[in-house]
C-alpha positions in Angstrom: 73.5 95.9 143.5 72.3 92.5 142.0 73.0 89.4 143.9 75.9 87.3 142.5 74.6 83.9 141.3 76.6 80.8 142.3 76.2 76.9 141.6 74.1 74.8 144.1 76.1 72.7 146.6 74.7 69.4 146.3 77.7 67.6 147.8 79.4 68.4 151.0 81.9 66.5 153.0 82.4 67.0 156.6 86.0 65.6 157.7 87.4 64.9 161.2 90.4 63.2 162.4 92.8 64.7 159.8 95.0 65.2 162.8 94.2 62.0 164.9 94.6 63.4 168.5 92.3 66.4 167.7 89.1 64.7 169.2 86.2 67.2 168.9 86.1 66.4 165.0 86.8 62.6 165.5 83.6 62.3 167.9 81.6 64.5 165.9 82.0 62.6 162.7 81.4 59.3 164.4 78.2 60.8 165.9 77.0 61.9 162.5 77.7 58.7 160.8 75.8 57.0 163.4 72.8 59.4 163.1 73.1 58.9 159.2 73.1 55.0 159.6 69.9 55.3 162.0 68.1 57.6 159.3 68.8 55.0 156.7 67.1 52.5 158.8 64.0 54.6 159.3 64.0 54.8 155.2 64.0 58.7 155.5 63.6 60.4 152.4 66.6 61.3 150.5 67.7 64.8 151.1 68.7 67.5 148.4 72.2 67.8 149.8 74.3 64.6 149.9 76.8 64.8 153.2 79.7 62.4 153.5 81.5 62.1 156.6 84.9 61.1 156.6 87.5 60.1 159.3 90.4 61.2 157.5 93.4 59.5 159.2 92.0 56.4 160.8 95.4 54.8 161.8 96.3 58.2 163.6 92.8 58.4 165.2 93.4 54.9 166.5 96.7 55.5 168.2 95.5 59.1 169.1 98.4 60.7 167.5 98.8 63.7 165.3 100.0 61.6 162.4 101.7 58.3 161.7 104.4 59.2 159.3 103.9 62.9 158.1 101.1 65.5 158.5 98.3 64.7 156.5 97.1 68.1 156.1 100.3 69.0 154.2 99.7 66.2 151.6 97.1 67.7 149.2 99.3 69.8 146.5 98.9 68.5 143.0 102.6 67.6 143.1 102.0 65.3 146.2 99.0 63.7 144.8 100.5 63.1 141.4 104.3 62.1 142.0 105.3 58.4 141.9 105.5 57.0 145.3 108.5 55.5 146.9 108.9 51.8 147.6 107.6 52.3 151.2 105.8 55.6 151.0 104.6 57.5 154.2 101.2 56.1 155.2 99.7 59.7 154.9 100.8 60.1 151.3 98.6 56.8 150.5 95.7 58.4 152.5 95.7 61.7 150.9 95.6 59.8 147.5 92.6 57.7 148.7 90.9 61.0 150.0 91.6 62.7 146.7 89.9 59.9 145.0 87.0 59.8 147.3 86.4 63.7 147.4 88.0 65.2 144.4 89.9 64.7 142.2 91.3 68.2 143.4 90.5 70.9 140.9 88.0 68.8 138.8 84.4 69.2 138.1 83.8 65.8 140.1 85.2 67.1 143.2 82.7 67.9 146.2 81.2 71.2 146.4 82.3 71.9 150.0 85.0 70.5 152.3 84.5 71.3 156.1 87.7 69.9 157.9 87.3 70.0 161.6 90.4 70.6 163.9 91.1 71.7 167.3 93.9 74.0 168.7 95.4 74.3 172.2 95.5 78.0 171.6 92.8 80.3 173.1 91.1 80.9 169.4 87.4 80.3 169.8 85.9 79.1 166.5 87.9 79.9 163.5 87.4 79.4 159.8 90.8 79.0 158.0 91.0 79.5 154.3 93.2 80.4 151.5 91.1 82.7 149.9 89.5 86.2 150.8 87.0 86.2 148.0 85.3 82.8 148.4 81.7 84.2 148.8 80.4 80.6 149.7 82.9 80.1 152.6 82.5 83.8 153.8 78.8 83.8 153.8 78.7 80.4 155.8 81.1 82.1 158.3 78.6 85.3 158.4 75.8 83.1 159.2 77.6 81.3 162.1 78.4 84.6 163.5 74.7 85.5 163.6 73.6 82.3 164.7 76.1 81.7 167.5 76.6 85.3 168.9 78.3 84.2 172.2 80.9 82.2 170.5 84.2 84.2 169.8 84.5 83.6 165.8 87.2 84.8 163.4 87.9 84.3 159.6 91.7 83.7 159.1 93.1 84.2 155.4 96.3 82.3 154.7 97.7 84.5 151.9 100.1 82.6 149.9 100.6 84.2 146.5 101.8 81.9 143.7 101.5 78.8 146.1 99.2 76.0 146.2 97.1 75.1 149.3 98.2 71.9 150.8 95.3 71.1 153.0 92.5 68.7 152.9 89.9 71.3 152.5 91.3 72.3 149.1 90.2 69.3 147.4 86.6 70.5 147.2 85.5 73.3 145.0 85.1 75.2 148.3 86.7 74.6 151.6 87.6 75.5 154.9 89.1 74.5 158.2 86.9 74.8 161.1 89.3 75.2 164.1 88.2 75.5 167.7 90.1 75.9 171.0 91.3 75.7 173.4 91.2 72.2 173.8 94.4 70.0 174.7 95.3 67.2 172.2 94.0 63.8 173.1 91.2 65.3 175.0 87.6 66.3 174.3 85.9 69.0 176.1 82.1 69.2 176.1 81.9 73.0 175.3 84.4 73.0 172.5 82.7 69.8 171.0 79.3 71.5 171.4 80.3 74.6 169.5 81.7 72.5 166.7 78.6 70.6 166.7 76.4 73.6 166.5 78.9 75.2 163.8 78.5 72.1 161.4 74.8 72.1 161.9 74.4 75.7 160.9 76.6 75.3 158.1 74.4 72.4 156.7 71.4 74.5 157.5 73.1 77.3 155.4 73.5 75.2 152.4 69.9 74.1 152.6 68.8 77.6 152.6 71.1 78.4 149.6 70.2 75.7 147.6 66.6 76.3 148.2 66.9 79.8 146.6 67.4 82.1 149.6 69.1 85.4 148.8 71.9 86.4 151.2 72.6 89.9 151.7 76.0 91.3 151.3 78.1 93.0 154.1 81.5 93.3 155.7 83.5 90.5 157.1 86.3 91.0 159.4 89.2 88.9 158.1 92.7 88.3 159.5 95.2 87.9 157.0 98.4 86.0 158.3 101.5 88.0 157.7 104.4 85.9 159.2 105.1 83.2 161.8 107.4 83.8 164.8 109.7 81.1 166.3 110.8 80.5 169.9 114.2 81.7 170.8 116.7 78.9 170.5 120.2 78.2 171.5 122.5 78.4 168.4 124.2 75.0 168.9 121.7 72.7 170.3 118.4 74.4 168.6 116.6 73.9 171.8 114.3 76.7 172.8 115.5 79.0 175.3 112.3 80.8 176.3 108.5 80.6 176.6 105.5 82.8 175.6 105.4 85.5 178.1 102.6 85.4 180.7 101.1 88.6 179.3 100.7 87.1 175.9 99.6 83.7 176.7 96.1 83.0 175.8 95.5 86.5 174.2 95.0 85.5 170.8 93.6 88.1 168.5 94.5 90.8 171.1 96.6 93.5 169.3 100.3 93.1 169.9 102.2 96.4 169.9 106.0 97.0 169.3 107.8 96.5 172.5 105.1 94.5 174.1 106.3 91.3 176.1 106.7 88.3 173.8 108.9 85.6 175.3 110.0 85.0 179.0 113.5 83.2 179.0 114.0 80.3 181.4 116.4 82.6 183.3 113.6 85.0 183.8 114.3 87.6 181.1 111.7 89.6 179.2 112.1 89.6 175.4 109.6 92.2 173.6 108.4 92.4 170.0 110.5 94.0 167.9 108.1 94.3 164.8 107.5 97.8 163.2 103.7 97.8 163.4 100.8 96.4 165.8 99.5 92.9 164.4 97.3 90.3 165.9 98.8 87.2 167.3 97.1 83.7 167.0 98.1 80.0 167.3 99.9 81.3 170.6 101.9 78.4 172.0 100.2 75.8 169.9 101.2 72.6 171.0 101.4 71.0 167.6 103.5 73.7 166.2 106.4 73.1 168.1 107.9 70.7 165.9 107.1 73.2 163.0 109.2 76.1 164.6 106.3 78.4 165.3 105.7 79.9 168.7 102.5 82.2 167.1 101.3 83.6 163.9 100.7 87.3 163.2 97.9 88.8 161.1 96.7 92.2 160.1 93.0 92.8 160.4 90.8 94.2 157.5 87.2 94.5 156.5 86.3 92.7 153.2 83.0 93.5 151.6 81.1 90.5 150.5 78.4 90.7 147.7 74.7 89.4 148.1 74.6 85.8 146.6 72.0 83.3 145.6 71.8 80.1 143.7 72.1 79.9 140.0 69.1 78.7 137.9 69.3 75.3 136.3 69.9 77.1 132.9 72.9 79.0 134.1 74.5 75.8 136.0 74.2 73.8 132.8 76.0 76.7 130.9 78.8 77.0 133.5 79.2 73.1 133.5 79.4 73.2 129.5 82.2 76.0 129.8 84.0 73.6 132.5 83.9 70.7 130.3 85.2 72.7 127.2 88.0 74.0 129.2 89.0 70.6 130.5 89.0 69.2 126.9 91.5 71.9 125.7 
């Protein structure tokens, strides 16, 4: 089978601090900014890939909080980006428009080619790519490359399947994009092993982009994909809405270990075991994620499947010019 030809990726954004207390991305972006500044001082030759580093939510980073007024990573739908702002809009609504102007506009030809948004989770998830597509060959090949380069790091590809709904996250502003989510790491804390895994992941991603833009052909193959099925909330008191149970000890920290019907799910504060009542075995992830208490999510459940991805290579200049002409014509219509 011939390789699928895809456009070059000359403009890449690496974002950290979308949630201001997820510190691996904050410190890595700062380090990358510092390295870029030093390289400019040394009058290094301009590289074929332009990489912009962004601290996405600087006010939240300064206060070491997830957000100031509202979750920035839920602000990037076209409706949110284009609706009239109130007299005193939430800080993150203003910030999302600034980021859309810097990296987008979303859905346009001017948008950056790839957005990698860096996140930490308190859950025991290893290194995960989170995307809204199971057929973005660029993201899936980058993931596969990281798997090969970092064989000792547990790695999963998570697909949020939201038919007929638009992605609301920062990475959706780029032509391609994904969140790189790594844990476990407490919020407001940086652990060197988690930081190092993220740093290596970003370095290997940038290496892959260089190889791709230089004409390397990447062979196809299978990628294991975890497609989210549903979220499960904690048991709650019907009157106060306070939670009445915690994740069961036998489930805690067992992200991506198959959960079977009747397996222990929660343990009530009085000591009772509550069991999983689903009809099929599914894979739990984001188990007991600290930031999701406010969202009413105790864990998410996914089905695992294998997706065949094709071989890919970069387009020729003539092919890319033809694609750009078609894109421009569609916009004018």
